C-alpha positions in Angstrom: -6.3 -13.5 -6.9 -6.6 -11.3 -3.8 -4.8 -8.4 -5.6 -7.1 -8.8 -8.6 -10.2 -8.7 -6.4 -8.9 -5.6 -4.6 -8.2 -3.9 -7.9 -11.7 -4.6 -9.1 -13.2 -3.4 -5.8 -11.0 -0.2 -6.0 -12.3 0.6 -9.5 -15.8 0.1 -8.3 -15.3 2.3 -5.2 -13.8 5.1 -7.3 -16.6 5.0 -10.0 -19.6 4.6 -7.6 -21.0 7.7 -6.2 -22.3 6.9 -2.7 -25.6 8.3 -1.5 -25.4 10.2 1.8 -27.8 12.2 3.9 -25.6 13.6 6.6 -24.5 16.8 5.0 -26.3 19.9 3.9 -27.4 20.0 0.2 -24.7 21.3 -2.1 -21.7 20.0 -0.2 -19.4 17.2 -1.3 -17.9 16.5 2.2 -20.1 13.5 3.2 -19.8 11.9 -0.3 -16.0 12.3 -0.2 -15.9 10.7 3.3 -18.1 7.8 2.2 -15.9 7.3 -0.9 -12.7 7.5 1.1 -14.0 4.8 3.5 -15.0 2.7 0.5 -11.5 3.0 -1.0 -9.9 2.0 2.2 -12.2 -1.0 2.4 -11.5 -1.9 -1.2 -7.7 -1.8 -0.6 -8.2 -4.1 2.5 -7.1 -1.3 4.8 -8.6 -1.2 8.3 -9.3 2.4 9.6 -8.5 2.7 13.4 -9.6 6.2 14.6 -8.7 7.0 18.1 -9.7 10.3 19.8 -7.7 11.5 22.7 -10.2 14.0 23.8 -14.0 14.4 23.6 -13.9 16.5 20.3 -13.8 15.4 16.7 -11.0 16.0 14.3 -13.0 18.9 12.8 -13.9 21.8 15.1 -16.6 23.4 13.0 -18.4 23.5 9.7 -19.4 26.4 7.5 -22.2 28.5 8.9 -22.4 26.8 12.4 -22.4 28.5 15.7 -18.8 27.7 16.5 -17.5 30.3 14.0 -13.9 29.3 13.1 -12.7 26.1 11.7 -9.7 24.1 12.9 -6.2 23.9 11.5 -5.6 20.1 11.4 -1.9 19.2 11.2 -0.5 15.7 10.7 2.7 13.8 9.9 3.1 12.8 6.3 3.8 9.2 5.3 1.9 8.5 2.1 -0.7 9.5 -0.5 -3.0 7.5 1.6 -2.8 10.1 4.3 -5.3 12.2 2.4 -7.7 9.3 2.0 -7.4 8.4 5.7 -8.1 12.0 6.9 -11.1 12.3 4.5 -12.4 9.0 5.8 -12.5 10.4 9.3 -13.8 14.0 8.9 -14.5 16.5 6.1 -11.5 18.8 5.8 -10.0 21.0 3.1 -6.3 20.4 2.4 -3.3 22.6 1.9 -1.1 20.5 -0.4 1.7 20.7 -2.8 0.6 21.6 -6.4 1.7 18.2 -7.7 -1.2 16.5 -5.8 -3.7 17.9 -8.3 -2.2 15.6 -11.0 -2.2 12.4 -9.0 -4.7 9.7 -10.2 -8.0 9.6 -8.2 -6.4 11.5 -5.2 -6.1 14.6 -7.3 -9.7 14.8 -8.3 -10.8 14.2 -4.7 -8.4 17.0 -3.5 -9.9 19.4 -6.0 -13.5 18.5 -5.0 -12.6 19.1 -1.4 -11.5 22.6 -2.2 -7.8 21.9 -1.7 -5.5 24.9 -1.6 -2.5 24.1 -3.8 0.9 25.4 -2.9 4.2 25.6 -4.9 6.4 24.3 -2.0 9.5 25.9 -3.5 8.0 29.4 -3.9 8.7 31.7 -0.9 6.9 34.5 -2.8 3.6 32.6 -2.8 3.8 31.6 0.9 2.2 34.7 2.4 -0.8 34.4 0.0 -1.2 30.7 0.9 -1.2 31.6 4.7 -3.8 34.3 4.0 -6.0 31.8 2.0 -5.8 29.3 4.9 -6.7 31.9 7.4 -9.7 33.0 5.3 -11.0 29.4 5.1 -10.6 29.0 8.9 -12.5 32.3 9.5 -15.3 31.0 7.2 -15.8 28.0 9.4 -13.9 25.5 7.3 -11.3 23.1 8.8 -8.1 22.9 6.8 -5.6 20.0 7.1 -1.9 20.5 6.4 1.3 18.4 6.6 3.9 20.8 8.1 6.8 18.3 7.7 6.4 19.4 4.0 7.6 16.0 2.8 6.8 12.3 3.4 8.7 10.3 5.9 9.2 6.5 5.8 7.7 5.1 9.1 7.4 7.1 12.2 7.0 10.8 12.2 10.4 12.5 12.3 10.3 15.8 10.4 10.4 19.2 12.0 7.2 21.2 11.5 7.5 24.3 9.5 6.0 27.3 11.1 4.3 29.2 8.3 0.9 27.5 8.2 0.5 28.0 12.0 0.4 31.7 11.4 -3.0 31.2 9.6 -4.3 29.8 12.9 -3.0 32.7 14.9 -4.4 35.2 12.4 -7.8 33.6 12.3 -8.0 32.7 16.1 -8.5 29.1 15.2 -7.5 26.1 17.3 -4.8 23.6 16.0 -5.5 19.9 16.2 -2.5 17.6 16.0 -3.1 14.2 14.3 -0.7 11.2 14.2 -1.0 8.9 11.2 0.5 5.4 11.7 0.5 2.4 9.3 0.6 -1.1 10.8 0.6 -4.7 9.7 -0.4 -7.3 12.2 -0.1 -4.7 14.9 3.5 -3.7 14.0 4.6 -0.5 12.3 4.9 -0.9 8.6 6.6 1.0 5.7 4.5 -0.7 3.0 2.4 2.5 2.5 5.3 4.9 2.5 5.6 7.2 -0.5 9.1 8.7 -0.4 12.0 9.7 -2.8 11.6 8.6 -6.3 8.7 6.3 -5.6 6.0 6.4 -8.2 2.3 6.3 -7.3 1.7 3.2 -9.4 4.5 1.3 -7.6 3.2 2.5 -4.2 -0.4 1.5 -5.0 0.9 -2.0 -6.1 2.5 -2.5 -2.8 -0.6 -1.5 -1.0 -2.8 -3.8 -3.1 -0.5 -6.8 -2.3 -0.2 -5.9 1.5 -2.1 -8.0 4.0 -3.6 -6.9 7.3 -2.7 -3.3 6.7 -4.2 -0.7 9.2 -4.1 3.1 9.1 -4.3 4.4 12.7 -5.5 8.0 13.0 -4.9 9.5 16.5 -6.6 12.9 17.0 -5.1 14.8 19.9 -6.6 17.5 22.0 -6.7 20.9 20.2 -4.2 23.6 20.9 -5.6 27.1 21.5 -4.3 29.8 19.2 -3.0 31.9 22.1 0.7 31.5 21.3 2.9 32.6 18.5 3.4 30.4 15.4 6.7 29.0 16.6 5.3 27.8 19.9 2.2 26.4 18.2 4.4 24.5 15.8 6.6 23.1 18.5 3.6 21.9 20.6 1.9 20.3 17.7 5.1 18.6 16.6 5.6 17.1 20.1 2.0 15.9 20.2 2.2 14.2 16.8 5.6 12.6 17.4 5.0 11.8 21.1 1.9 9.7 20.4 3.7 7.8 17.7 6.2 6.5 20.3 3.3 4.8 22.1 2.1 2.6 19.2 
C-alpha cells in the first residue's frame, strides 16, 4: 500500500505546478526547486543538506553583483542526483544527451537550460566547454558530473578535466559536492543507476525503499587560480574525502 501511495503522490507532485515568490519573474528556477523538493517528499526521501562553509551551493545568479556563476561538480550515483541538486539550489546542468529522453527528469533538465553533451564525441567537447564558460560568465551556475558515469555506492571515479577548463576560462569558482544515499543512517545502493539498469526498475526500487535519505554535502569553493588538472584533482579529493566520513 505504501508503494501505491507514493506512486500517487509522485504523480501529483509531477503534475502540480507549485506557486513560488522567491525568484524574479520569468525564471523557472524556484518552481523547479519546489517541484524537486515535492518529488523527493513523494518518494519518501529525506533531503539532508550540509554546508561545510558559509556559502551556498550556488555562487551567483544572473544579473547580480557577484558576476560569474559557480561550476558545481559532484559524484554521480543516480538519476536522483539531478533531483537532489535542484532541490538544494537552482543550477543549470551539463549532462549526457540521453538525459533529455528520460521520463520527468528530461523535461526538468530542459526547463533548467541543461547543456546536452554527446559523451562519446571528442569533436564536440571544445564547444561544450565554451558553452559552459559562457553560462558561467553570464552569472549562471552550472552543475556537472566529472566522473562521466554513475558509480554504485561511494564516489570512486576519477574526475575528467575538460569541464574544469570552463571555470578557468570564465574565472569562476568550483564548488565540490558529495552526494550520498543512506538507509537508516547506513550507505545504501538502492538508488544506484548503473550498467544496464532501466529507469523504471530503478524507480521501482526507490518507491519500495524505506527510510531513504539523500545527503548533499557542499564543500568550500575552489578559486579558479590553478590549471584544470589541479582543479580537477582538488575537487575530486574534496568529493571523495567527505564521503569517507559518512
